[in-house]
NUPA-319629 format. One record per residue: residue number from 1; y, z, x of N, C-alpha, C in turn; residue in one letter. Coordinates in steps of 0.001 Angstrom, whole numbers. Layout:
+-----+---------+---------+---------+---------+---------+---------+---------+---------+---------+----+
|   i |     npy |     npz |     npx |    capy |    capz |    capx |     cpy |     cpz |     cpx | aa |
+-----+---------+---------+---------+---------+---------+---------+---------+---------+---------+----+
| NUM |       Y |       Z |       X |       Y |       Z |       X |       Y |       Z |       X |  a |
...
+-----+---------+---------+---------+---------+---------+---------+---------+---------+---------+----+
% end
This chain:
+-----+---------+---------+---------+---------+---------+---------+---------+---------+---------+----+
|   i |     npy |     npz |     npx |    capy |    capz |    capx |     cpy |     cpz |     cpx | aa |
+-----+---------+---------+---------+---------+---------+---------+---------+---------+---------+----+
|   1 |  -13033 |   20030 |  -12323 |  -12590 |   20681 |  -11086 |  -12953 |   19795 |   -9870 |  x |
|   2 |  -12022 |   19545 |   -9022 |  -12294 |   18919 |   -7717 |  -12524 |   19912 |   -6701 |  x |
|   3 |  -13520 |   19690 |   -5925 |  -13863 |   20654 |   -4857 |  -13612 |   20053 |   -3473 |  x |
|   4 |  -13483 |   20937 |   -2496 |  -13366 |   20544 |   -1086 |  -14462 |   21337 |    -341 |  x |
|   5 |  -14868 |   20789 |     786 |  -15807 |   21399 |    1648 |  -15074 |   22349 |    2596 |  x |
|   6 |  -15373 |   23612 |    2500 |  -14720 |   24654 |    3384 |  -15362 |   24785 |    4711 |  x |
|   7 |  -14519 |   24933 |    5738 |  -15016 |   25051 |    7135 |  -14567 |   26366 |    7702 |  x |
|   8 |  -15324 |   26834 |    8765 |  -14896 |   28044 |    9524 |  -14107 |   27521 |   10678 |  x |
|   9 |  -13663 |   28428 |   11557 |  -12866 |   28067 |   12668 |  -13531 |   27168 |   13679 |  x |
|  10 |  -14839 |   27153 |   13685 |  -15603 |   26254 |   14547 |  -15878 |   24889 |   13898 |  x |
|  11 |  -15200 |   24655 |   12770 |  -15413 |   23414 |   11984 |  -16840 |   23212 |   11448 |  x |
|  12 |  -17499 |   24363 |   11185 |  -18804 |   24284 |   10521 |  -18632 |   24482 |    9029 |  x |
|  13 |  -19472 |   23845 |    8240 |  -19417 |   23988 |    6808 |  -19911 |   25328 |    6365 |  x |
|  14 |  -19092 |   26039 |    5569 |  -19484 |   27393 |    5126 |  -19490 |   27452 |    3561 |  x |
|  15 |  -19139 |   26443 |    2884 |  -19117 |   26470 |    1412 |  -18222 |   25437 |     819 |  x |
|  16 |  -17857 |   25630 |    -467 |  -16959 |   24763 |   -1181 |  -15944 |   25598 |   -1929 |  x |
|  17 |  -14841 |   24996 |   -2320 |  -13740 |   25687 |   -2927 |  -13021 |   24698 |   -3881 |  x |
|  18 |  -12341 |   25174 |   -4913 |  -11551 |   24292 |   -5739 |  -10409 |   23726 |   -4871 |  x |
|  19 |  -10112 |   22402 |   -5051 |   -9144 |   21733 |   -4118 |   -7754 |   22346 |   -4253 |  x |
|  20 |   -7300 |   22644 |   -5450 |   -5943 |   23148 |   -5607 |   -5847 |   24586 |   -5015 |  x |
|  21 |   -6884 |   25379 |   -5187 |   -6898 |   26710 |   -4604 |   -6909 |   26601 |   -3077 |  x |
|  22 |   -7618 |   25702 |   -2536 |   -7687 |   25476 |   -1043 |   -6281 |   25130 |    -523 |  x |
|  23 |   -5563 |   24232 |   -1275 |   -4233 |   23856 |    -819 |   -3162 |   24899 |   -1108 |  x |
|  24 |   -3373 |   25842 |   -2013 |   -2454 |   26958 |   -2282 |   -2681 |   28022 |   -1215 |  x |
|  25 |   -3953 |   28223 |    -799 |   -4235 |   29355 |     136 |   -4275 |   28919 |    1590 |  x |
|  26 |   -4326 |   27619 |    1855 |   -4390 |   27136 |    3221 |   -5770 |   27230 |    3782 |  x |
|  27 |   -6817 |   27179 |    2987 |   -8190 |   27227 |    3386 |   -8515 |   25971 |    4182 |  x |
|  28 |   -9129 |   26179 |    5309 |   -9502 |   25023 |    6184 |  -10631 |   24284 |    5518 |  x |
|  29 |  -10461 |   22974 |    5416 |  -11454 |   22129 |    4675 |  -11488 |   20790 |    5243 |  x |
|  30 |  -12464 |   19975 |    4739 |  -12807 |   18640 |    5238 |  -11999 |   17529 |    4386 |  x |
|  31 |  -11538 |   16561 |    5063 |  -10820 |   15458 |    4449 |  -11153 |   14201 |    5211 |  x |
|  32 |  -10701 |   13088 |    4668 |  -10794 |   11837 |    5423 |   -9560 |   10957 |    5083 |  x |
|  33 |   -9198 |   10128 |    6117 |   -8118 |    9223 |    5982 |   -8628 |    7867 |    6445 |  x |
|  34 |   -8166 |    6811 |    5688 |   -8574 |    5454 |    5986 |   -7361 |    4625 |    6369 |  x |
|  35 |   -7402 |    4016 |    7550 |   -6400 |    3083 |    7991 |   -6979 |    1653 |    7788 |  x |
|  36 |   -6150 |     779 |    7239 |   -6575 |    -594 |    7011 |   -5613 |   -1460 |    7833 |  x |
|  37 |   -6200 |   -2424 |    8588 |   -5406 |   -3393 |    9381 |   -5861 |   -4778 |    9016 |  x |
|  38 |   -4891 |   -5698 |    8966 |   -5261 |   -7092 |    8707 |   -5307 |   -7948 |   10012 |  x |
|  39 |   -5589 |   -9174 |    9918 |   -5842 |   -9992 |   11127 |   -4494 |  -10254 |   11884 |  x |
|  40 |   -3368 |   -9943 |   11209 |   -2044 |  -10024 |   11843 |   -1599 |   -8740 |   12456 |  x |
|  41 |   -2575 |   -7820 |   12579 |   -2330 |   -6413 |   13118 |   -1193 |   -5713 |   12344 |  x |
|  42 |   -1170 |   -5905 |   11021 |    -298 |   -5176 |   10205 |   -1127 |   -4104 |    9514 |  x |
|  43 |    -508 |   -2949 |    9292 |   -1240 |   -1822 |    8639 |    -854 |   -1735 |    7151 |  x |
|  44 |   -1844 |   -1597 |    6359 |   -1649 |   -1434 |    4867 |   -1264 |      86 |    4614 |  x |
|  45 |     -61 |     181 |    4043 |     393 |    1546 |    3699 |     729 |    1606 |    2157 |  x |
|  46 |     633 |    2759 |    1656 |     939 |    2950 |     259 |    1978 |    4009 |      62 |  x |
|  47 |    2743 |    3874 |   -1022 |    3695 |    4925 |   -1427 |    2966 |    5725 |   -2533 |  x |
|  48 |    2789 |    7015 |   -2282 |    2060 |    7846 |   -3145 |    2754 |    7995 |   -4480 |  x |
|  49 |    2080 |    7982 |   -5563 |    2579 |    8000 |   -6920 |    3484 |    9273 |   -7078 |  x |
|  50 |    4504 |    9130 |   -7947 |    5443 |   10196 |   -8183 |    4787 |   11427 |   -8841 |  x |
|  51 |    3657 |   11182 |   -9527 |    3020 |   12282 |  -10258 |    1948 |   13003 |   -9383 |  x |
|  52 |    1806 |   12672 |   -8128 |     827 |   13326 |   -7293 |    1276 |   14785 |   -7104 |  x |
|  53 |     320 |   15752 |   -7007 |     739 |   17151 |   -7006 |    1318 |   17588 |   -5608 |  x |
|  54 |    1210 |   16720 |   -4620 |    1924 |   16992 |   -3325 |    2221 |   15678 |   -2653 |  x |
|  55 |    3224 |   15662 |   -1861 |    3648 |   14478 |   -1065 |    3898 |   13252 |   -1918 |  x |
|  56 |    4326 |   13479 |   -3140 |    4543 |   12357 |   -4012 |    5726 |   11573 |   -3508 |  x |
|  57 |    5719 |   10204 |   -3716 |    6776 |    9326 |   -3348 |    6904 |    9062 |   -1871 |  x |
|  58 |    5912 |    9589 |   -1055 |    5988 |    9386 |     361 |    5046 |    8228 |     808 |  x |
|  59 |    5407 |    7513 |    1838 |    4508 |    6486 |    2381 |    3346 |    7118 |    3105 |  x |
|  60 |    2147 |    6538 |    3088 |    1053 |    7140 |    3697 |      58 |    6011 |    4062 |  x |
|  61 |   -1091 |    6386 |    4630 |   -2159 |    5420 |    4987 |   -2810 |    4900 |    3717 |  x |
|  62 |   -3559 |    3876 |    3892 |   -4174 |    3136 |    2689 |   -4874 |    4029 |    1731 |  x |
|  63 |   -5566 |    5083 |    2205 |   -6345 |    5898 |    1340 |   -6714 |    7198 |    1993 |  x |
|  64 |   -6731 |    8311 |    1276 |   -7200 |    9561 |    1775 |   -7721 |   10410 |     652 |  x |
|  65 |   -8649 |   11361 |     986 |   -9201 |   12224 |      38 |  -10121 |   13291 |     631 |  x |
|  66 |  -10986 |   13868 |    -153 |  -11879 |   14887 |     243 |  -13298 |   14617 |    -244 |  x |
|  67 |  -14279 |   14513 |     678 |  -15637 |   14357 |     192 |  -16213 |   15619 |    -401 |  x |
|  68 |  -17199 |   15500 |   -1328 |  -17769 |   16722 |   -1861 |  -18818 |   17288 |    -952 |  x |
|  69 |  -19230 |   16542 |      35 |  -20182 |   17050 |    1040 |  -20076 |   16105 |    2272 |  x |
|  70 |  -20526 |   16551 |    3403 |  -20468 |   15712 |    4589 |  -21408 |   14522 |    4448 |  x |
|  71 |  -22548 |   14700 |    3754 |  -23537 |   13633 |    3456 |  -22967 |   12601 |    2543 |  x |
|  72 |  -21875 |   12985 |    1796 |  -21311 |   12042 |     787 |  -20066 |   11351 |    1386 |  x |
|  73 |  -19752 |   11568 |    2618 |  -18574 |   11072 |    3239 |  -18407 |    9529 |    3095 |  x |
|  74 |  -19406 |    8804 |    3509 |  -19299 |    7320 |    3472 |  -19150 |    6827 |    2059 |  x |
|  75 |  -19998 |    7305 |    1163 |  -19933 |    6853 |    -277 |  -18554 |    7189 |    -867 |  x |
|  76 |  -18051 |    8385 |    -590 |  -16818 |    8892 |   -1093 |  -15606 |    7982 |    -588 |  x |
|  77 |  -15679 |    7632 |     692 |  -14609 |    6759 |    1251 |  -14520 |    5455 |     572 |  x |
|  78 |  -15702 |    4793 |     372 |  -15759 |    3480 |    -244 |  -15252 |    3520 |   -1722 |  x |
|  79 |  -15789 |    4584 |   -2460 |  -15391 |    4727 |   -3842 |  -13869 |    4991 |   -3949 |  x |
|  80 |  -13332 |    5822 |   -3128 |  -11971 |    6133 |   -3201 |  -11061 |    4951 |   -2828 |  x |
|  81 |  -11458 |    4213 |   -1817 |  -10655 |    3025 |   -1415 |  -10640 |    2023 |   -2597 |  x |
|  82 |  -11769 |    1858 |   -3247 |  -11817 |     948 |   -4423 |  -10946 |    1479 |   -5561 |  x |
|  83 |  -10999 |    2820 |   -5755 |  -10266 |    3448 |   -6855 |   -8742 |    3385 |   -6608 |  x |
|  84 |   -8310 |    3701 |   -5401 |   -6832 |    3726 |   -5088 |   -6260 |    2359 |   -4850 |  x |
|  85 |   -6973 |    1550 |   -4061 |   -6347 |     273 |   -3619 |   -7010 |   -1001 |   -4089 |  x |
|  86 |   -8179 |    -826 |   -4834 |   -8892 |   -1974 |   -5374 |   -9532 |   -2885 |   -4376 |  x |
|  87 |   -9898 |   -2300 |   -3234 |  -10526 |   -3092 |   -2164 |  -11689 |   -2307 |   -1559 |  x |
|  88 |  -12467 |   -2998 |    -813 |  -13609 |   -2379 |    -131 |  -13796 |   -3220 |    1141 |  x |
|  89 |  -14159 |   -2497 |    2198 |  -14444 |   -3223 |    3482 |  -15321 |   -2267 |    4382 |  x |
|  90 |  -15853 |   -2846 |    5414 |  -16588 |   -1975 |    6351 |  -15624 |   -1012 |    7039 |  x |
|  91 |  -16038 |     135 |    7297 |  -15202 |    1153 |    7951 |  -15905 |    1664 |    9126 |  x |
|  92 |  -15114 |    1876 |   10206 |  -15629 |    2457 |   11476 |  -14900 |    3723 |   11754 |  x |
|  93 |  -15609 |    4720 |   12259 |  -15032 |    6034 |   12602 |  -14106 |    5830 |   13830 |  x |
|  94 |  -12936 |    6407 |   13783 |  -11999 |    6329 |   14979 |  -11991 |    7720 |   15693 |  x |
|  95 |  -11654 |    8759 |   14973 |  -11583 |   10104 |   15577 |  -11494 |   11130 |   14462 |  x |
|  96 |  -11673 |   12386 |   14817 |  -11408 |   13489 |   13904 |  -10128 |   14111 |   14358 |  x |
|  97 |   -9385 |   14596 |   13414 |   -8039 |   15174 |   13614 |   -7897 |   16463 |   12826 |  x |
|  98 |   -7598 |   17477 |   13471 |   -7287 |   18763 |   12763 |   -5736 |   18907 |   12679 |  x |
|  99 |   -5267 |   19250 |   11491 |   -3869 |   19611 |   11350 |   -3702 |   20708 |   10294 |  x |
| 100 |   -2596 |   21375 |   10380 |   -2265 |   22455 |    9500 |    -758 |   22402 |    9294 |  x |
| 101 |    -336 |   22078 |    8097 |    1080 |   21877 |    7788 |    1456 |   22368 |    6392 |  x |
| 102 |    2543 |   23042 |    6291 |    3072 |   23403 |    4917 |    3789 |   22180 |    4314 |  x |
| 103 |    3447 |   21941 |    3075 |    4003 |   20790 |    2372 |    5220 |   21170 |    1619 |  x |
| 104 |    5780 |   20138 |     957 |    7088 |   20292 |     207 |    7049 |   21287 |    -931 |  x |
| 105 |    5960 |   21595 |   -1453 |    5948 |   22481 |   -2663 |    5079 |   23747 |   -2472 |  x |
| 106 |    5168 |   24319 |   -1315 |    4461 |   25479 |    -867 |    2955 |   25330 |    -727 |  x |
| 107 |    2502 |   24158 |    -856 |    1049 |   23926 |    -614 |     836 |   23745 |     903 |  x |
| 108 |    -448 |   23962 |    1308 |    -772 |   23901 |    2723 |   -1860 |   22916 |    2920 |  x |
| 109 |   -1724 |   21994 |    3840 |   -2852 |   21151 |    4279 |   -3420 |   21729 |    5556 |  x |
| 110 |   -4605 |   22252 |    5541 |   -5298 |   22767 |    6655 |   -6648 |   22023 |    6708 |  x |
| 111 |   -6684 |   20923 |    7432 |   -7844 |   20051 |    7265 |   -8383 |   19496 |    8617 |  x |
| 112 |   -9667 |   19260 |    8568 |  -10363 |   18455 |    9638 |  -10423 |   17069 |    8995 |  x |
| 113 |   -9684 |   16196 |    9477 |   -9544 |   14799 |    8920 |  -10365 |   13828 |    9684 |  x |
| 114 |  -11430 |   13280 |    9044 |  -12222 |   12196 |    9620 |  -11429 |   10907 |    9395 |  x |
| 115 |  -10999 |   10259 |   10452 |  -10113 |    9069 |   10350 |  -10995 |    7838 |   10623 |  x |
| 116 |  -10941 |    6918 |    9690 |  -11699 |    5647 |    9738 |  -10757 |    4457 |    9668 |  x |
| 117 |  -11260 |    3325 |   10201 |  -10426 |    2088 |   10243 |  -11292 |     967 |    9615 |  x |
| 118 |  -10575 |     144 |    8780 |  -11228 |   -1016 |    8216 |  -10284 |   -2174 |    8409 |  x |
| 119 |  -10875 |   -3402 |    8317 |  -10132 |   -4644 |    8335 |  -10137 |   -5293 |    6942 |  x |
| 120 |   -8992 |   -5796 |    6508 |   -8901 |   -6408 |    5185 |   -7814 |   -7449 |    5277 |  x |
| 121 |   -7998 |   -8661 |    4755 |   -7008 |   -9719 |    4770 |   -6644 |  -10273 |    3410 |  x |
| 122 |   -6953 |   -9419 |    2389 |   -6572 |   -9876 |    1069 |   -5343 |   -9193 |     457 |  x |
| 123 |   -5275 |   -9218 |    -830 |   -4209 |   -8561 |   -1549 |   -4761 |   -7398 |   -2305 |  x |
| 124 |   -4390 |   -6159 |   -1988 |   -4890 |   -5032 |   -2780 |   -4420 |   -5093 |   -4199 |  x |
| 125 |   -5231 |   -4332 |   -5067 |   -4865 |   -4122 |   -6400 |   -4791 |   -2650 |   -6716 |  x |
| 126 |   -3674 |   -2024 |   -6390 |   -3600 |    -585 |   -6352 |   -3626 |      24 |   -7797 |  x |
| 127 |   -4173 |    1181 |   -7931 |   -4225 |    1950 |   -9090 |   -2848 |    2579 |   -9330 |  x |
| 128 |   -2202 |    2305 |  -10472 |    -812 |    2756 |  -10711 |    -779 |    4258 |  -10845 |  x |
| 129 |   -1865 |    4900 |  -11159 |   -1939 |    6378 |  -11260 |   -1856 |    7021 |   -9878 |  x |
| 130 |   -2200 |    6279 |   -8850 |   -2295 |    6816 |   -7511 |   -1167 |    6259 |   -6531 |  x |
| 131 |    -725 |    5026 |   -6817 |     162 |    4304 |   -5887 |    1301 |    3707 |   -6589 |  x |
| 132 |    2516 |    4040 |   -6122 |    3780 |    3459 |   -6649 |    4094 |    2138 |   -5997 |  x |
| 133 |    3742 |    1939 |   -4735 |    4071 |     734 |   -4034 |    3152 |     561 |   -2841 |  x |
| 134 |    3143 |    -524 |   -2266 |    2339 |    -769 |   -1067 |    2923 |   -1897 |    -266 |  x |
| 135 |    2504 |   -2038 |     997 |    2966 |   -3116 |    1823 |    2190 |   -3246 |    3101 |  x |
| 136 |    2212 |   -4391 |    3690 |    1684 |   -4619 |    5078 |    2819 |   -4356 |    6024 |  x |
| 137 |    2628 |   -3473 |    6949 |    3669 |   -3166 |    7899 |    3183 |   -3500 |    9300 |  x |
| 138 |    4016 |   -4266 |   10050 |    3681 |   -4554 |   11403 |    3704 |   -3157 |   12225 |  x |
| 139 |    2787 |   -2999 |   13088 |    2573 |   -1694 |   13785 |    3861 |   -1255 |   14552 |  x |
| 140 |    4557 |   -2173 |   15203 |    5757 |   -1750 |   15968 |    6884 |   -1329 |   15032 |  x |
| 141 |    7020 |   -2033 |   13902 |    8038 |   -1697 |   12954 |    7752 |    -356 |   12229 |  x |
| 142 |    6428 |    -170 |   11940 |    6051 |    1099 |   11317 |    6241 |    2253 |   12338 |  x |
| 143 |    5963 |    2039 |   13583 |    6176 |    3051 |   14619 |    7704 |    3475 |   14590 |  x |
| 144 |    8584 |    2474 |   14560 |   10027 |    2836 |   14537 |   10428 |    3507 |   13252 |  x |
| 145 |    9868 |    3106 |   12111 |   10254 |    3743 |   10868 |    9783 |    5219 |   10841 |  x |
| 146 |    8603 |    5496 |   11393 |    8164 |    6841 |   11424 |    9010 |    7709 |   12439 |  x |
| 147 |    9393 |    7098 |   13551 |   10192 |    7871 |   14479 |   11584 |    8177 |   13949 |  x |
| 148 |   12191 |    7243 |   13236 |   13536 |    7412 |   12828 |   13764 |    7941 |   11383 |  x |
| 149 |   12660 |    7854 |   10592 |   12736 |    8350 |    9234 |   11383 |    9054 |    8888 |  x |
| 150 |   11026 |   10124 |    9638 |    9754 |   10686 |    9416 |    9555 |   11336 |    8019 |  x |
| 151 |   10701 |   11694 |    7428 |   10653 |   12372 |    6098 |   10197 |   11413 |    5001 |  x |
| 152 |   10074 |   10091 |    5285 |    9635 |    9094 |    4331 |    8089 |    8959 |    4306 |  x |
| 153 |    7413 |    9716 |    5223 |    6011 |    9538 |    5391 |    5270 |   10873 |    5264 |  x |
| 154 |    3992 |   10829 |    4845 |    3257 |   12098 |    4744 |    3015 |   12696 |    6125 |  x |
| 155 |    2966 |   13984 |    6258 |    2770 |   14575 |    7506 |    1471 |   14210 |    8213 |  x |
| 156 |     353 |   14134 |    7490 |    -893 |   13724 |    8134 |    -836 |   12255 |    8628 |  x |
| 157 |    -167 |   11425 |    7795 |    -120 |   10009 |    8314 |     722 |    9873 |    9588 |  x |
| 158 |    1797 |   10580 |    9659 |    2594 |   10558 |   10868 |    1730 |   10981 |   12120 |  x |
| 159 |     910 |   11977 |   11932 |     106 |   12464 |   13035 |   -1056 |   11457 |   13362 |  x |
| 160 |   -1715 |   10962 |   12388 |   -2849 |   10102 |   12659 |   -2340 |    8705 |   13090 |  x |
| 161 |   -1240 |    8269 |   12648 |    -644 |    7035 |   13102 |    -278 |    7146 |   14577 |  x |
| 162 |     317 |    8240 |   14989 |     661 |    8432 |   16382 |    -597 |    8422 |   17275 |  x |
| 163 |   -1624 |    9141 |   16804 |   -2828 |    9211 |   17620 |   -3493 |    7781 |   17667 |  x |
| 164 |   -3484 |    7075 |   16524 |   -4046 |    5739 |   16482 |   -3280 |    4810 |   17467 |  x |
| 165 |   -1980 |    4815 |   17401 |   -1186 |    3887 |   18240 |   -1358 |    4247 |   19740 |  x |
| 166 |   -1548 |    5465 |   20062 |   -1719 |    5843 |   21467 |   -3060 |    5183 |   22007 |  x |
| 167 |   -4059 |    5232 |   21129 |   -5340 |    4628 |   21449 |   -5228 |    3086 |   21482 |  x |
| 168 |   -4602 |    2540 |   20455 |   -4445 |    1099 |   20327 |   -3662 |     551 |   21499 |  x |
| 169 |   -2580 |    1191 |   21825 |   -1701 |     676 |   22944 |   -2511 |     763 |   24255 |  x |
| 170 |   -3218 |    1866 |   24492 |   -4056 |    1983 |   25731 |   -5138 |     914 |   25782 |  x |
| 171 |   -5771 |     557 |   24630 |   -6779 |    -497 |   24596 |   -6155 |   -1829 |   24950 |  x |
| 172 |   -4993 |   -2141 |   24411 |   -4351 |   -3424 |   24650 |   -3854 |   -3539 |   26092 |  x |
| 173 |   -3407 |   -2362 |   26658 |   -2988 |   -2394 |   28099 |   -4174 |   -2608 |   29007 |  x |
| 174 |   -5296 |   -1952 |   28621 |   -6474 |   -2092 |   29480 |   -7066 |   -3511 |   29371 |  x |
| 175 |   -6921 |   -4200 |   28234 |   -7442 |   -5561 |   28090 |   -6551 |   -6491 |   28927 |  x |
| 176 |   -5367 |   -6173 |   29111 |   -4427 |   -7038 |   29957 |   -4677 |   -6871 |   31435 |  x |
| 177 |   -5331 |   -5860 |   31904 |   -5606 |   -5650 |   33278 |   -6880 |   -6353 |   33809 |  x |
+-----+---------+---------+---------+---------+---------+---------+---------+---------+---------+----+
% end
């Protein structure tokens, strides 16, 4: 049984729940998403495996999952990144993002998503049970793909990518001043 950390409306931990039950009922819970950028400012994205129980076959961020506890967050992120993409790197916290969306098969994502960023310049070795495809995508091209074909991407990735690029663009504009 996979568990998720359940939160109340104030985002405080109140217990744990089976992951599938949480997604069926829309229970508010903790998650994390990892964005990976290379030195060419391309983002590593993956196409979720066709056998995933939700959002299968959609493009998404390099890695995402659910920690078993808040104290296990860092360890869980590194283990999952190695398991899904065959890589590991230092990760820095970017922001927390709450979203609530109904998925393609009546499941509900109601999550407080801890979003982290890592840098990696190698070639990932994805787990075929988790990932059908992967690629390095230039940020501007990815932005256009998400705008014009949002149905090809997971809902959480569309949201965190938009939030990330808003911050990224502001940083670059401020550096030019």
